[in-house]
N, C-alpha and C positions, 0 to 999 in steps of 0.2 A: 580497564579493571573488573576482576570478577567479585559477584558479590559476597561470596564466602569471606569469610574473616582471614585476615592471611597468616600464617603462620609467624612472619618475622618482618618488622618494617626495618626497612634500612635507610639510615642518615645519613647525608654526604653532604659537605659544605665545598663549593666551590668557588677558587680564586683566581682564575687564569690559569688554569690547569686542564682545561674541556681533554685535551688527548687523553691525559692519566683517567680521567673519568671514565671515558669511551674503554677502556683496556681494564679496568675496574669493573664494569657492567658488563662487561663480556664474561669478567672472570665469575662473578656473581649468578650468571644465566648459567654457567656450565656447574656450578655445586649446588643450584637450587634442587633439582632431579623434582622430586614429587612435591615438595614446598610450595607453597602460594606465598613468593614477597609482595610486599608493598614497600617501592622506593621513592625516597623524596631527594630531590638535589635542589637543594639551597646555593643560590648564586647570589655572593655578594657584591656586585655592581664590578662584575672582573671589565665588563667594556670590550669585550674581544667575540661579540657574538656567540658566548658557551651555548646560551641557550638553545638559538636557533639550528646550532652545529649541534647537539646532542637530541634533540627534539628529532629532528630528521631521520637519525639512527636509532634513537629509543621512544617511541611517542608515546608507550605506556608508564614511561617515569611521569613523577607527578615534580612539576617545577613549581618553585618559589622565587620570583625575579626581586630581590632588593634593590632600592634605587640608589640606594649607599651602603659602603662595609660598615655592618652592625655588631660587626665581631664574632667569633667563633660560639661563642655562649649562646649569644641573643639568636644566631644565625639555627643553631641545633633545636633551640625550645621551639620555634617556629613548625618545625616538624613534628618535634617530640608530642605537642598537645594534640596533633592531628591522629598520631600513630594508634591502627586498629589491630596490630600483631601480637600475638602474644608475648612474643618478644620482640627487642629493639636493638639493633646493633648502629653503633656509631662507629664511624669508620671514614678514615683519611683517604682523599682522593687518591692519592700517590701511593696507592698498597693496592696489593694482587692477592685474592685468596684462593684455597686448593679447594680442588672439587669436593674435599669430605668436612671442608672447616664446618660447614654449617651444620650439617648431618650431627657432629663429634659435639658440639656445641650443645644443642637441643638434646641430644642424648644426656650427657652432665646436667643439664640443670632439671631433667625430668627424672635420674636417678638420686639429684640431690636437691629436696626440697627448699632444702635452708640456702642454700646458694642465691644471692639476688643479681650476682654479677660473675660474668667471668670470661679471662682472655685466653690468648692462645700464645707461643711463639713466634716471636718478631724475628725476621731475616733482615740482616742488611742486603743491599743489593750486591754484595760480593759473598753471598749465604753464610757471612759469619753471624753469631749470635747476636742480637741486639739488649745489651741489659735492661733497656727502658721497657724491658716485656713484663717485668714486674717490681714494683718499687716500696721505699716505705715514707712514712708521712716525713715531708723534711721539716722537724723539730730543728733546735739550734745544735743540737750535738753532730745529728747526719749532715746537716749541712757543712760543718766545721769538715766534717771529715773527708767531705767531697771538697771542698773550695782549697783545704789543704795537701789535698792528693793522698789520704793515708787510705781511703776505699781501695784504690788502684794498685799501692803499697803491699796491702793486705789484704786481700779479696774473700779468703777464706775464711779469717776471722768477725767473728757474729759481734766484737766490739765496734770493728773499725769496718767491715761491710756490710752495713743496715742499709746504705742510702739506695744499694739495687739488688740486695739481699744476697751478695755474690757468693754466700757460702753454699746456697744451692746449687746443684748441677743444673745446668738448661733442661733437662728431660723429666726434672723431679716435680711432680705435680704437688701442689702445696697452696692452703690459704695466703692470701697477703693482703697489704694495706692499700694498694696502691695502683692501679691500672693503668697503660700507656691510652691515653685520648687519642689515640690513632686508631684503636682495636678495641671496643667495648663492647660485649654482650651482655643487656640488660632481661630481666623481667618488667615488660610493660609499666605494670602497676605498680611495682616498686619504683621505677623511674619517673613515674607521673606522680607520685606521693611525696617524692624528694622534691618535684616540680623543676625536673630538670637540671641544668647549670645555674649557677648563680652568675647572673648579668651582669654584675660589677666588674667582672674578669672579663677583659675585651677580649684576649688571646693570651693563652698560657695561663695554668694553676688552674683553670675550672676543672679539670680532670682531678687532681688533687683532692680540690675540695668537694666535688660530687662523692667521691669513695671515701672522705673524712665522714663525709653524713652518714653513710651507710652504718658506719660503729654506734648510731642513735637508734639503730632496728634493730628486729632478730634475725636480719640476713650478715650473712659473710663475703667475703669475693674470693674466688679459686683464679689459680694460674693453672691452664691446661694445657699442657706440651706434646699430646696427640695429635695434633694439626698445626700447622704452619702457616704465616702469609709472609708476602716479602714488603717491606716498606723505602721506598727511597727518600724518605725524610727531608719535610722542608720544601718542596721544590716552589710552593708559592710565597717564599719569604727569601729573604736576603740577610745571611745570619751575621753577615759582619756589618749590617746598618747598624746606627745608632738609636735610630727609631726601634728597633726589634729588639735590640738589647735592653732599653728603657723598658718598653714593654714587659718583658721577660723577667726583668728584677724588681716591678713595680708589682706584677703579680707575686711575686714571694711576699714581699711586703704585704699585700691584699689578705694574703692567707694567715702571715700572721698574727695580724691585727685583729683577722675577722676572729680566729680560735684562739689565741695565747695570748694577747695583749693585756687582759685582764688579770692573767698572772704576775705582771711582773709592773713595777713601778714605771712613772714617766719618764724618769730620768734613762732607764735602761731603756726602754723601746724608743727613746732618740738616739738612744747608741746603736740599736737595731739596725733603725730608721739610714742613719750615717753608714754604717757599716752595708749596707746593700747598693746604697748609692756609690759609694767606694769601689764596691764590687762591680759596678755599670760602668764606671770609668776605666777599670782594668779591663774588665771584659773586651769593650770597645778599643781599647788600645792593642791587645793579645790578639782581637781577631784580626784587626789591621795591621799587625806584625809585617804581615808577608809584604804587604802592598808598600808600606814603609822601610822596609829592607831593600825591595827592589829599585826605589827611590833613590836611596842610599848607595847603591850599589852603579845605578845609573850615572850619579855622580861623581864617584869614583875612577870609572872608566873614561868621563868626559875628563876629569882632570890629570888622569894619567895622559891622555891624547897631549895634553895642553904640556905637560912636564917632557913626553919625549919629543913633541914640535922643538921645544926649546933646546933639550940635549943634543938632539940631530944638528940644530943649526948652528950651536957655535960650540958644540965636540963634547966628547966624551967628558971632557973635564971644562966645560965650560965656565962662564964669569960667576955664575951661580954656584959653583964647589969651590973654586981658587977666590973669588970675592965678594967679602961678604955683601959686599953694596948690589950684589946681582938678585938678595932675598928681596930688594925693592919691588921685585917684579911679580911676587907673592899677589898681590894685587889683581893679576889678571884673571887667576885661578878662582877668587871671590866672585868678580865681577862675572866672567863666564856661566860660573853656580849659578848666580840670582837670573840673567840672561836664561839661561836651560830651562829652569823652574819656571820663570815666565813664560817663556814659549810652548814649554810641554803644556803648562796649565790653560794656556787660550787653545791650544791644539786638539786637547783634551787626552792627552797623553796617558795621565794618571788613572783616568775614568774608562780606560780600553783595556781588551785582553793583553797581558805585559807578551805575549809570544809574536807581538805583530813590531814590523821592525820600521814601515815608510815612516807612521808618524816620528818615530823616535831620529830619524835621519832629517826629516823635516825642521824637526827642534833645532838640532845639530846645526845644518847648515844659517837657521836664523842666527842662533848664537856667536859662530863665527863673523856672520856677517855684520852683525852688531857690533862684536868686537874689532873689526877693519874700521867701520864707521865711527865708532866712537877714537881709536887711537889715532885716527887721521886727523880728525876736527881737534880735537883735547889736546894740544901737543905736550902737555904736562905729562901724559901720561900715554907718550909714545913707544912704540913697542915693536918690534921687527914682523914686517909685513910675510916675510918666507918662514919666520916661526909659526906665524898664526897659519898660513896656507900647508904648512907640514902638518901640525896639528891638526886641523881638517881632515887632511887625509887619514891620517892615523887614527883617529875617530873613527870616519869610516870602516876602517878593518877592524878595530877593536870592537866596536858595538857591533857587526855583523858577525863577527867569531865569536863574538860572547852570546849573543841570542841563538846563534846556531847549536852553541855548545849546550845550553839551557833546552830550546828544544828536544834535542836527541837525547837529552837525561832524562825528559819526561817521560813517567810509567804512567800518564793518567790512560794511555790508550784512546784518547781523544784525536783526531786529524789536527796537524798545525802545519803551518807551511815554513818548507826549510827542513822537516824530515827527510834524512838520506831513504829510509827505507819504509815503506807504506807501510799501515796496519795491516797485517795479514788475519783475514778472518775467515771463521767456519762456519756455517748455517746447518745447525739442527734441523732437518724437516724433510718432506718425502716429494719424489715424484715432479709433477708441471709446475707445483707452485713454490719448488726450489727455485727450477731454471727460471720464472717469473721476476724472482725475487733478484736473482743475480743479475739479471739484466736490466732490471730497474737501477740497481748500485751501479753497473757500471757505465749506465746512461748519464750520470750527474756530471757533467764536469768538474764541480766543486767539489768532488772527492776522488779519494786515492786511493780508498780501501783493495786491497789484492784479496779476493775471495778464492780462497785456494782448494775449496771445494766442500762438499757438504756431506753431512752425516746422517744416514735413514734411520728415520724410527721404527718403520713396518721392514717387516721383513720381505716383503713384497716388492719394495722401492729398487729398482735394479737403474736410476738415473745415471746418465755418463758425467755428471760431477762428483756421484757417490765415492768417496772413499773409504768408507765403512760403518758398522750398524753403532746403536747409540752405546753397547757396553764396552766399546775399544775409545770412546771419546776421551778418559783422561789421556792413552797411549797416544792419541791423534795429535790432541794438544800441543804435547811434548815432542814430537815426531817431527812436525810441519811448524815450531818454534810459534804457535798460534797467539796473537796478541786478543782478540775478541773472539766473542762466541755469540751468536746470533740466532735466538731459539723462536721457529716460527711456528706462533700459536696454535694454528690449524692444524697442527702435525703433531702436537706433541702435548700431554696432560700438563695443568699446574703443578701438581702433585711430584711427576716425574720431573718434570723442569727445576723445583725446587730441591729435588733430590740431586740432580748433577748438580747444579749450583754449588751446593755443599760439600759436594765431593772434590770439587775443583775451587774451593776457597784459597788453597796456598798456591796455586799455582800462577798467583799473579796475571790473572786474564780479567779482562772487562766483558762484563753479559749485558747485553741487549735484547729487547723483545720486539716482534714484529706480530702484532694483532691480525687477528683473524681477515681484515679488511687489507692489510698488504699496502696501505698508503701511507705507513710512516713506520719509524724506528724510537722505542723510548728507552734511552740512555737513563743515568742516574741524573743528570741535571739536565737536559737537554732533550728537545725533538726533533728527529731529524725526518724530511718528509720523502718520501720515495720516490715521486713522481718529480720528472725534471723539471725547474724552473720553467715558468714561462718567458719566454724571450720576443722584447716587441722592442719598435722600433723607439730608442731613446738618445741621450747623447752620451756618448760613447767616453769612459772616463780616458782612454785612448789617445781620443782624439784633441782633449784639452792641448792648448799651445804648451803651458807649463810642466805637463806630465813627456809630452813630446822631447822639449827641450831637453830634461831632464833624464829621458832614456837615451839621446843622440849622447849627452855627457858621460854618462854611463857606458854605453858601446865604447867610445873613444877611450874613457881610462882604465877599461879593462883591457881593451885590445890592443893599444900603444904598447905597453910593456912589457908585454907577452910575445908580441910582433916582433920587437927590436931585442927580447932575450932569445927566438928562436932565431933571429936572423945570425944573431953571432956563434952560432951554434952550427948551422947549414949552410952557411957562406961560402965554405969549399966545394959543396956538391953543388949549388948554385951556379958556380964560376967553371966546373971542370966534370960535373955529374951529366945525365941524359937531360936533355933540354927539350925532348918533343913533349909538345902538348896536345890536349885532345879538349873540346868544345863539348860541355855536358852543362845541359839545361840553362845555357847563357853566359856560363863561367868557363875562363879558360885554364885549367888545371893541367899540370904535370900527368903523361899517360903514365897506365899502370898504377893507376890513385893508392892502392893498399900499399904497395910496394916503397912508393914515393910520400909516403903520410905528413912526414912532417914539413916537406915542402907544400904539400897542397894544404895543412895546416896553417900553412906560414901565406899561404894565399889567399886561403879566404879571410884570415884575420885583414887580408891588405883590402878586399872587399869591404868589410866592416867599415873599417878607417875612411874610406871613400865613400860611404852610405849606399852602396848598391846592397849590402846585407847589412843586418840587422844581427845581433848576438840572438836573440827569441824572436822569432813573427813565424811566419806561414812555412810551411814544409818546403825547404829545399827543390825537390823536385816537383814543386808543382806547379801548373801553367798558367797562365796571368788570367786565364778563362775561368780556371776551378778556385783560383783564391777567391775567400771569403771577406767582403770588407776592406779598410786601406790598408792593411798592415803590409808591412814589406817582409821576402823573404828573409828565414833565421836560419842560424847555424843549428840549433834545438828551438824549441814552441810547445806550447800544452798539447797540441795535436799528435805532434811526433812523442812525447812521452807518453801519449794515453793510447796510441794505437791497441796495445793489448787489451784494451776493456772497450773499444769499440767496435761493434760488431755488424754494424749496418754504416754505408759511407752518408747517408743523411743526418747521422748525430756528428759528424765532421761538422757541420754547421753550428751545430750547437755549441762543442768547444768553442770554437773561433770566435763567436758572438759574446760567449760569456770572457774569453781573454779581453774583450773589447770594452765591455763593460764594467767589466771589474779590476780593468789593469794597473798595476801600483808596482816601482823597483823592487820592490818585495818580492812580489809573483815572479818578477825575471830572475831574482836571484834564487828564489826556490826552484823555478825550472831548471837553471842551470848547474846546479848541487843534483838535482835527482839524473840531471842528464848525464854529468861526469862521474856517478858512482853508479848508476843503472841502466845509461843505454836509450834511446838508439841514437849512435854515431854516427854525424852527417857524411862522414867518408863513404861508410859503406854503402848508405843508398845512393850515393853517386856513382861507387865502384859498380852496382849493377846497372845504371844508366851506361856507364860506360860499356860494359858486357853488350847490352842492348845494342848501342851504336855501332860494335866492332860484327857482332854477328849479323 
């Protein structure tokens, strides 16, 4: 650091968000211009090597490493007391500043000597205005208007819209009572005179308390919308977690107790306390409602499978409907529900992402196995074995269908297995760097992004992937049905990027950022590393006996009914049609493969039933010497559906090994679905081989 007194001291508290801090530091570097910055990063015992990771990239930053998580207020104060700058910026790690942010705020403070602190316009990741950019002090009235939703119903009312001052336009400068703790630009002298944050607040509420104490001084607080930042909101917290909700609501009571309790009686304070903790419980239920709802839907699907299995077993008007005695079998629904909840809990099903079906199918298998065992040994609970088998089959069908519908309805933009259409991506960037990003994205076997092309920022960019210029971005997003836009930050300014995000905020597009280092992608709630996953020799999931057995059962369960159904349709052609055959890559098929496609599909399904082929495996045209790992040939496979992304043959090994390491039935289902809707189709590849043989 230079000896000259810095203009701005920047304070950032980190808790397990090192990639976001790296991106923030890049944006601060671009915003500093001629300003001298003194930057502090206070790590609250992240336990993920955050400081070594950041120190290697930003050695001039001042690092403070805490051995325990001391909370947001105390961690900030550790740096505030050391700050030497004329101004101090308190900023969250999951933010980005524009190139003009620091200069605009310094100019505002210089022109308004009575302004003790200032904030700017805060944008959400989708480009929309974040109402917490300016707020009121949460007294009883403003808290009630928010709890009962009156501020949302009447946002333009000064009576009901006081919580977020929502009657003010987002571009209207004004004095405000409270700034968001994610971005607070202070006069250091005032901040240190106030002794920083009150450390009794562990997290949340400390920003409101600090702003409230400014009222005791000769200074005021300003909202300056002439510049903006982007805030990813709480990437280091789990907002559905009870501990988070408890800390948040405890902070509200601490603020009330500190500043307002002397005005009210003990009885009234107790009521306020009880109301806040009642709100804690309601917040927990509300924030976890989606999880509870998903569990209830799973139980509904399970019980539907039990009921359908029963109806099919006994006929549409079975004894359950005709005979009231049949109602006694409803105990099977209660028992299956309990077994499903128990097995699902043991397997961690309710803690995982709900778009994963592998664990659900395992829980379903355990449930029906348990039912079979119980009904076999407990004679008083006798139940039809065939009904249970049918229920299990329908359960698999219903769960897979339900999960596929939910995944494909999702508009989150995140990659989920089971999506029929891969997320379509447009990259905003220039030249060779854009080509390198596309290459890195395509080399990841666990991704299925479809990079449509790039949008050039510079008029000099004439890359082969370029679809147009930045001024055409909105039109290109619409024309190519784009799901996600990646901004290469080494090609576009933060200010221009924020402008483009704001212009597309109603287009249902997900925005992600690729920092200058080009080694990861920042999304709203996760980090994706661009470098391919290192593949080392480990125990393959594919090689486990249980998984191999399930895969074989899956092959037979899918292939057999289709094999029989096709046979019913094509048997006349088998008996009276052309029987001339050709051997292609070790498989005997009917010659003129594409003209006899249904007969050849039937033949391939026969090879699946015999075990010579799998539904999902290595490329069917691949020789034994070329094949990677222990996989048999498959009608389709991960390598086959990824051919359009594989740019070098060496990458085939990475895709093959990824399949072996991460194998699951859900992966096979995902690959089959993508093949059905998007190709490539195996007979087309075999037809090419047939033509080579004939030539």
